[in-house]
C-alpha positions in Angstrom: 21.8 15.0 0.4 19.1 16.3 2.7 16.9 14.5 5.2 13.3 14.1 3.8 10.6 14.6 6.4 7.1 13.1 6.2 4.7 16.0 6.9 1.4 14.1 7.2 -1.5 13.6 4.8 -5.1 12.5 4.5 -7.2 9.8 3.0 -10.9 9.4 2.0 -13.2 7.0 3.7 -12.6 3.8 1.8 -16.2 2.5 2.5 -17.7 5.0 0.1 -19.0 4.3 -3.5 -18.4 7.5 -5.5 -20.5 6.3 -8.5 -23.5 5.8 -6.2 -22.9 9.3 -4.8 -23.0 10.7 -8.3 -19.4 11.9 -8.0 -16.4 11.5 -10.2 -12.6 12.0 -10.1 -12.7 15.8 -9.6 -14.9 15.5 -6.6 -12.6 12.9 -5.1 -9.5 15.0 -5.6 -11.2 18.1 -4.3 -12.1 16.4 -1.1 -8.5 15.2 -0.7 -7.0 18.7 -1.4 -9.5 20.5 0.9 -8.7 18.0 3.7 -5.0 18.4 3.1 -5.1 22.1 3.6 -7.4 21.8 6.6 -5.7 19.0 8.5 -1.9 19.3 7.7 0.6 22.1 8.0 0.4 22.6 4.2 -1.9 25.5 3.3 -3.0 27.0 -0.1 -0.8 30.0 0.5 2.2 27.7 1.0 1.5 26.1 -2.4 1.3 29.6 -4.1 4.5 30.8 -2.3 6.6 27.7 -3.1 5.4 27.7 -6.7 6.7 31.2 -7.2 10.1 29.8 -6.1 9.8 26.6 -8.1 10.1 24.6 -4.9 7.0 22.4 -5.0 5.7 19.6 -7.2 2.8 17.2 -7.4 3.2 13.4 -7.9 0.0 11.5 -8.9 -0.2 7.7 -8.5 -2.8 5.8 -10.5 -3.0 2.5 -12.2 -5.9 2.3 -14.7 -7.9 5.5 -15.0 -8.0 5.0 -18.7 -10.1 1.9 -18.1 -12.1 2.7 -15.0 -13.0 6.4 -15.7 -11.9 6.9 -19.3 -9.3 9.4 -18.4 -5.6 9.7 -19.1 -3.2 12.7 -18.7 -3.8 12.7 -14.9 -1.0 15.1 -13.8 -3.0 18.3 -14.6 -6.2 17.1 -12.8 -5.4 19.1 -9.7 -5.6 22.4 -11.7 -9.3 21.7 -12.1 -9.7 21.3 -8.4 -7.9 24.4 -7.0 -6.2 27.3 -8.9 -3.4 27.3 -6.4 -2.0 24.4 -8.4 -1.7 26.4 -11.6 1.9 26.1 -12.8 2.9 23.5 -10.2 4.9 20.7 -11.9 2.8 17.6 -11.9 2.8 14.2 -13.5 1.2 10.7 -13.2 3.3 7.7 -12.1 2.2 4.1 -12.7 3.4 0.7 -11.5 0.2 -1.3 -11.1 -0.6 -1.6 -7.4 2.7 0.2 -6.6 1.7 3.3 -8.5 1.7 5.7 -5.6 4.9 4.1 -4.3 6.8 5.0 -7.4 5.3 8.5 -7.1 6.6 8.5 -3.5 10.0 7.4 -4.7 10.1 10.3 -7.2 8.9 12.8 -4.6 11.4 11.7 -2.0 14.2 11.9 -4.5 13.3 15.5 -5.6 13.2 16.7 -2.0 16.4 14.9 -1.0 18.3 16.4 -4.0 17.1 19.9 -3.1 15.1 20.5 -6.3 11.9 21.0 -4.2 11.2 21.8 -0.6 7.7 20.2 -0.7 6.4 17.3 -2.7 2.8 16.3 -2.5 1.9 12.7 -3.5 -1.7 11.9 -4.3 -2.7 8.3 -5.2 -6.2 7.4 -6.3 -8.4 4.9 -8.0 -12.2 4.8 -8.7 -12.9 1.1 -9.2 -16.7 0.8 -8.6 -17.5 2.2 -12.0 -17.7 -1.3 -13.5 -18.8 -4.8 -12.3 -16.4 -7.2 -10.7 -15.7 -9.3 -13.8 -14.9 -6.3 -15.9 -12.8 -4.8 -13.1 -11.0 -8.1 -12.8 -10.1 -8.0 -16.4 -8.8 -4.4 -16.1 -6.6 -5.5 -13.2 -5.2 -8.2 -15.3 -3.1 -5.5 -17.0 -0.9 -5.6 -13.9 0.2 -9.1 -15.1 1.5 -9.8 -18.6 -2.0 -9.5 -20.0 -1.9 -11.6 -23.2 -0.1 -14.4 -21.4 -1.6 -14.5 -17.9 -4.9 -12.6 -18.0 -6.6 -12.3 -21.4 -9.8 -14.3 -21.5 -9.3 -15.5 -17.9 -12.0 -14.7 -15.4 -10.6 -13.1 -12.2 -6.9 -13.6 -13.2 -5.3 -12.2 -10.0 -7.1 -14.5 -7.5 -5.9 -17.4 -9.6 -2.3 -16.1 -9.8 -2.1 -15.6 -6.0 -3.8 -19.0 -5.6 -0.8 -20.3 -7.5 1.4 -18.6 -5.0 -0.4 -20.4 -2.2 0.1 -23.8 -4.0 3.7 -23.1 -4.8 4.4 -22.1 -1.1 2.9 -25.4 0.1 5.0 -27.3 -2.4 8.3 -25.4 -1.8 8.3 -25.7 2.0 6.5 -29.1 2.2 3.8 -27.6 4.3 0.7 -29.3 5.6 -2.1 -28.0 3.3 -4.8 -27.8 6.0 -2.5 -26.0 8.4 -1.4 -23.5 5.7 -4.9 -22.6 4.7 -5.8 -22.3 8.4 -3.0 -19.8 8.6 -4.4 -17.8 5.7 -7.7 -17.7 7.5 -6.0 -16.3 10.6 -4.4 -13.6 8.5 -7.8 -12.7 7.1 -9.4 -12.6 10.6 -6.6 -10.4 11.9 -7.0 -7.9 9.1 -10.7 -7.7 9.4 -10.4 -7.3 13.2 -7.9 -4.5 12.8 -10.1 -2.7 10.3 -12.8 -2.4 13.0 -10.5 0.1 14.8 -9.9 2.2 11.7 -12.6 4.9 11.0 -11.6 5.0 7.3 -11.5 1.2 6.7 -13.9 -0.3 4.1 -14.8 -3.3 6.1 -15.0 -1.7 9.6 -18.7 -2.8 9.8 -18.2 -6.2 8.3 -18.2 -9.6 10.1 -15.5 -12.2 9.7 -14.5 -15.1 12.0 -12.2 -18.0 11.6 -15.0 -20.4 10.7 -16.2 -18.2 7.8 -12.6 -17.5 6.6 -11.9 -21.2 6.5 -15.1 -22.0 4.5 -13.3 -22.4 1.2 -15.4 -24.3 -1.4 -18.7 -23.5 0.3 -21.0 -21.4 -1.9 -21.0 -18.3 0.3 -17.3 -18.1 0.4 -16.1 -19.7 -2.8 -14.1 -17.6 -5.2 -11.7 -19.2 -7.7 -8.9 -21.7 -7.5 -7.7 -22.3 -4.0 -8.5 -18.9 -2.5 -11.8 -17.6 -1.2 -13.4 -14.1 -1.0 -12.1 -13.9 2.6 -8.5 -14.2 1.2 -9.0 -11.3 -1.2 -8.5 -7.5 -0.9 -11.3 -5.2 -1.6 -12.6 -3.4 -4.7 -12.4 0.2 -3.5 -13.0 3.8 -4.4 -10.6 6.2 -2.7 -7.6 8.5 -2.6 -4.7 9.1 -0.2 -2.3 12.0 0.0 1.0 12.2 1.8 3.4 15.2 1.9 7.2 15.2 2.0 9.3 18.2 2.9 12.7 19.6 3.8 14.1 20.9 7.0 14.2 24.4 5.5 10.4 24.3 4.9 9.7 23.1 8.4 11.8 25.8 9.9 10.0 28.4 7.7 6.8 27.2 9.3 8.4 27.4 12.8 7.7 23.7 13.3 9.6 21.4 15.7 11.7 19.0 13.6 11.4 16.4 16.2 7.6 16.2 15.6 8.1 14.8 12.1 9.6 11.4 11.0 12.2 11.2 8.3 12.5 8.6 5.5 15.3 6.3 6.6 15.5 3.7 3.9 13.9 2.4 0.8 14.1 -0.7 -1.5 12.9 -1.1 -5.1 13.4 -4.3 -7.1 11.7 -5.7 -10.2 11.2 -9.5 -10.5 10.5 -11.4 -13.7 7.1 -10.3 -15.1 5.5 -13.7 -15.7 4.6 -15.5 -12.5 5.9 -18.9 -13.7 9.3 -17.3 -14.3 9.3 -16.0 -10.8 8.8 -19.5 -9.5 11.5 -20.9 -11.8 13.9 -18.2 -10.6 13.3 -19.0 -6.9 13.9 -22.8 -7.3 17.3 -22.7 -5.7 16.6 -19.8 -3.4 15.3 -20.0 0.2 12.7 -17.3 -0.6 9.8 -18.0 -2.8 9.9 -14.4 -4.1 13.6 -13.5 -3.7 13.3 -10.0 -5.3 10.7 -9.1 -2.7 13.1 -10.2 0.0 15.9 -8.2 -1.7 13.8 -5.0 -1.7 13.4 -5.4 2.1 17.1 -6.1 2.6 17.9 -3.0 0.6 15.7 -0.9 2.8 17.2 -2.2 5.9 20.7 -1.6 4.6 20.0 1.9 3.5 18.4 2.7 6.9 21.2 0.9 8.8 18.4 -1.0 10.6 17.2 -4.6 10.9 13.9 -6.3 11.6 14.6 -6.0 15.3 14.3 -2.2 14.9 10.9 -2.2 13.2 7.9 -1.8 15.6 5.1 -2.0 13.0 4.6 -3.2 9.4 2.1 -2.3 6.7 2.2 -4.9 4.0 0.6 -5.6 0.7 -2.1 -8.2 1.5 -3.8 -8.1 -1.8 -4.4 -11.8 -0.9 -3.6 -13.6 2.3 -1.0 -15.6 0.4 1.0 -12.4 -0.3 1.0 -11.5 3.4 2.1 -15.0 4.4 5.0 -14.6 2.0 5.8 -11.1 3.4 6.3 -12.4 7.0 9.6 -14.1 6.0 10.5 -11.4 3.5 10.5 -8.9 6.4 12.7 -11.3 8.4 10.2 -11.9 11.1 10.7 -15.7 10.5 12.9 -17.8 8.3 11.3 -18.7 5.0 9.0 -21.7 5.3 8.3 -21.0 9.0 5.8 -18.1 8.6 3.2 -20.2 10.4 5.2 -19.6 13.7 4.5 -15.9 13.6 0.8 -16.4 12.8 0.1 -19.1 15.3 2.0 -17.5 18.1 0.2 -14.2 17.7 3.4 -12.4 16.8 1.9 -10.4 13.9 -1.4 -9.7 15.7 -2.4 -6.2 16.8 -1.0 -6.8 20.3 1.9 -9.0 19.1 5.6 -8.3 19.0 5.7 -7.5 15.3 2.2 -6.3 14.3 1.3 -6.3 10.6 -1.4 -4.1 9.1 -3.0 -2.5 12.2 -4.9 -0.4 9.6 -6.6 -3.5 8.4 -4.4 -3.7 5.3 -5.8 -4.1 1.8 -8.1 -6.8 3.0 -9.6 -4.8 5.8 -8.9 -1.1 5.0 -9.4 -1.4 1.2 -7.4 -1.4 -2.0 -8.0 1.5 -4.3 -5.1 0.4 -6.4 -3.4 3.7 -7.2 -3.8 4.9 -3.7 -2.5 2.0 -1.7 1.2 3.0 -1.5 0.3 6.5 -0.3 -2.2 5.1 2.2 0.4 2.8 3.6 2.9 5.7 4.0 0.3 7.8 5.7 -0.4 5.0 8.1 3.3 4.7 8.9 3.3 8.4 9.6 0.3 8.1 11.9 2.0 5.2 13.8 5.3 7.0 14.3 3.7 10.3 15.3 1.2 8.5 17.6 -1.8 9.7 15.6 -3.4 6.4 14.7 -6.2 6.6 17.2 -7.7 3.2 18.2 -5.3 1.3 15.9 -2.2 2.9 17.4 0.6 0.5 18.3 2.5 1.5 21.4 5.9 3.0 21.4 6.5 3.0 17.6 10.0 4.4 16.7 10.4 2.9 13.2 7.8 1.6 10.8 8.1 -0.2 7.5 5.9 -0.8 4.4 6.0 -3.3 1.6 3.9 -2.4 -1.5 3.7 -4.8 -4.5 2.8 -4.3 -8.1 1.4 -7.2 -10.0 2.4 -10.6 -8.8 5.2 -9.1 -6.7 6.8 -7.9 -10.0 7.4 -4.4 -8.7 8.5 -4.4 -5.1 8.7 -1.2 -3.0 9.8 -0.9 0.6 10.1 2.3 2.8 11.2 2.7 6.4 10.4 5.9 8.3 11.0 6.9 11.9 12.0 9.7 14.2 15.5 11.1 13.5 
């Protein structure tokens, strides 16, 4: 099996509202493909040449285009953007908020096996086509809809509010201290987003007092979580490209300039949230299959948490990032507060999480999130993250969740 190199990628500005701009999915994808050819080593002629040899494919990640933009059959969309994609194998991959991670998984596998020399992954979602209540119902399809979301207003904040409540109960945590920790996570992600020129909230304000104002009208949401605990409703796309050593050599590129995929983990937990909690009753981890996906990635990479210099995690809600701290192995389960209160996960900490701003700060166009995370890992390892660059990154890790941590995807990349 061959090494798989990460060749770079692009993302749109997650602050934008494409509906207000009068633009749709083709405009979004045209911007991404134009930027791809302009800003990476992949050019239109490469696509044409590789296609003649059947050595390139497209992998499209998207969750709910049928609802948000009334469009299915997403694989062929790129043929309406640029005729260089005529004939290129393409298909849509879906796994809720992990949709572009399953696309990444498929892309890596095809390059690793030798079927293709280049695999282009594009993840996207246009979410601002509807109001927040309707969108919340659409997102409920990432849970078992008839059981956990149908007829429930904003089902996912409530489900991740239950995660917060169960975390407090399982580890016998002080409730006030726990929610103060969630507020700190929110503040870290908003602060990190200010360094990211593509982050949705880079111009927003958030401080600890505001993040802690649960139950006050300006910050109330549903259940135990507040707006400050929630990721953003976002329009956007992200693209990341994987390639073989042979392709890089054909472009006369220095292999040492590009990171390789070192490890991955993919595990599926029980669908219904209550069944997840029942399953974890006798386990140290509240979401054991999330932890197992992380362990699998470490084992495949022959690395440990000590070798990882930066993390991108799925902070769809602050309660999910809190859980991820121990899943990564940064602390023992039940002691996540230590990493938050000590500053260990802050931008200048020993184990920084989400220097991009994460889903809370950078944004969460659902089908694009896995690709955006991978792109940010690439930027960190290649020292191209600009103002949000972490120093001396050798290895970087991501955790992307689908639903209530039902689908769990981890990837580790680093220099060979």
